[in-house]
One Martini backbone bead per residue (centre of mass of N, CA, C, O) as a GRO file, in nm:
protein
   86
    1UNK     BB    1   8.350   9.268   8.180
    2UNK     BB    2   8.470   9.566   8.210
    3UNK     BB    3   8.702   9.754   8.377
    4UNK     BB    4   8.506  10.026   8.406
    5UNK     BB    5   8.313   9.843   8.552
    6UNK     BB    6   8.098   9.759   8.782
    7UNK     BB    7   7.990   9.552   8.993
    8UNK     BB    8   7.754   9.417   9.139
    9UNK     BB    9   7.664   9.636   9.405
   10UNK     BB   10   7.924   9.848   9.362
   11UNK     BB   11   8.170   9.702   9.319
   12UNK     BB   12   8.479   9.662   9.254
   13UNK     BB   13   8.680   9.549   9.041
   14UNK     BB   14   8.888   9.297   8.971
   15UNK     BB   15   9.243   9.346   8.935
   16UNK     BB   16   9.420   9.165   9.066
   17UNK     BB   17   9.729   9.130   9.034
   18UNK     BB   18   9.847   9.446   9.077
   19UNK     BB   19   9.685   9.665   9.208
   20UNK     BB   20   9.644  10.000   9.151
   21UNK     BB   21   9.473  10.088   9.388
   22UNK     BB   22   9.649   9.969   9.615
   23UNK     BB   23   9.909  10.115   9.534
   24UNK     BB   24   9.805  10.402   9.578
   25UNK     BB   25   9.726  10.370   9.876
   26UNK     BB   26  10.005  10.296   9.976
   27UNK     BB   27  10.159  10.545   9.877
   28UNK     BB   28   9.996  10.750  10.041
   29UNK     BB   29  10.053  10.631  10.322
   30UNK     BB   30  10.362  10.643  10.307
   31UNK     BB   31  10.382  10.948  10.265
   32UNK     BB   32  10.231  11.034  10.518
   33UNK     BB   33  10.427  10.901  10.716
   34UNK     BB   34  10.689  11.043  10.623
   35UNK     BB   35  10.553  11.338  10.694
   36UNK     BB   36  10.479  11.299  11.013
   37UNK     BB   37  10.755  11.251  11.201
   38UNK     BB   38  10.762  10.915  11.292
   39UNK     BB   39  11.003  10.749  11.189
   40UNK     BB   40  11.214  10.754  11.418
   41UNK     BB   41  11.032  10.644  11.639
   42UNK     BB   42  10.963  10.370  11.497
   43UNK     BB   43  11.255  10.277  11.462
   44UNK     BB   44  11.317  10.268  11.763
   45UNK     BB   45  11.097  10.066  11.840
   46UNK     BB   46  11.202   9.838  11.661
   47UNK     BB   47  11.483   9.814  11.783
   48UNK     BB   48  11.387   9.756  12.072
   49UNK     BB   49  11.233   9.494  12.001
   50UNK     BB   50  11.478   9.335  11.891
   51UNK     BB   51  11.645   9.382  12.174
   52UNK     BB   52  11.444   9.216  12.307
   53UNK     BB   53  11.256   8.940  12.397
   54UNK     BB   54  11.114   8.965  12.104
   55UNK     BB   55  11.336   8.908  11.891
   56UNK     BB   56  11.316   8.601  11.818
   57UNK     BB   57  11.028   8.622  11.708
   58UNK     BB   58  11.090   8.829  11.484
   59UNK     BB   59  11.302   8.653  11.338
   60UNK     BB   60  11.110   8.420  11.270
   61UNK     BB   61  10.911   8.589  11.105
   62UNK     BB   62  11.112   8.679  10.892
   63UNK     BB   63  11.194   8.397  10.794
   64UNK     BB   64  10.912   8.313  10.705
   65UNK     BB   65  10.874   8.538  10.496
   66UNK     BB   66  11.123   8.461  10.321
   67UNK     BB   67  11.017   8.177  10.236
   68UNK     BB   68  10.767   8.329  10.069
   69UNK     BB   69  10.947   8.475   9.894
   70UNK     BB   70  11.069   8.539   9.580
   71UNK     BB   71  11.277   8.774   9.673
   72UNK     BB   72  11.514   8.990   9.682
   73UNK     BB   73  11.576   9.306   9.673
   74UNK     BB   74  11.812   9.445   9.474
   75UNK     BB   75  11.864   9.700   9.653
   76UNK     BB   76  11.974   9.546   9.895
   77UNK     BB   77  12.223   9.411   9.749
   78UNK     BB   78  12.333   9.721   9.673
   79UNK     BB   79  12.289   9.907   9.945
   80UNK     BB   80  12.019  10.099   9.929
   81UNK     BB   81  11.892   9.913  10.154
   82UNK     BB   82  11.851   9.860  10.467
   83UNK     BB   83  11.902   9.610  10.672
   84UNK     BB   84  11.823   9.421  10.905
   85UNK     BB   85  11.887   9.291  11.189
   86UNK     BB   86  12.092   8.984  11.258
   0.00000   0.00000   0.00000
């Protein structure tokens, strides 16, 4: 089956790892959120959650996610992206 054909039943073809469709949808949603004016509010909520009794659980979840990650984003190591509170 070619890439531009739909699978039987009208489903979208499997794009595999690195789906361009999913990347476009994510980019649109991220841009919409950034323009929504809620970034500061959500950042404050996240900071408050980390500083609360929920903090240790969130730190364990972050550590677990890092164990499964391929590696740190190079932009983080260059100081271009702020790291989460440690």
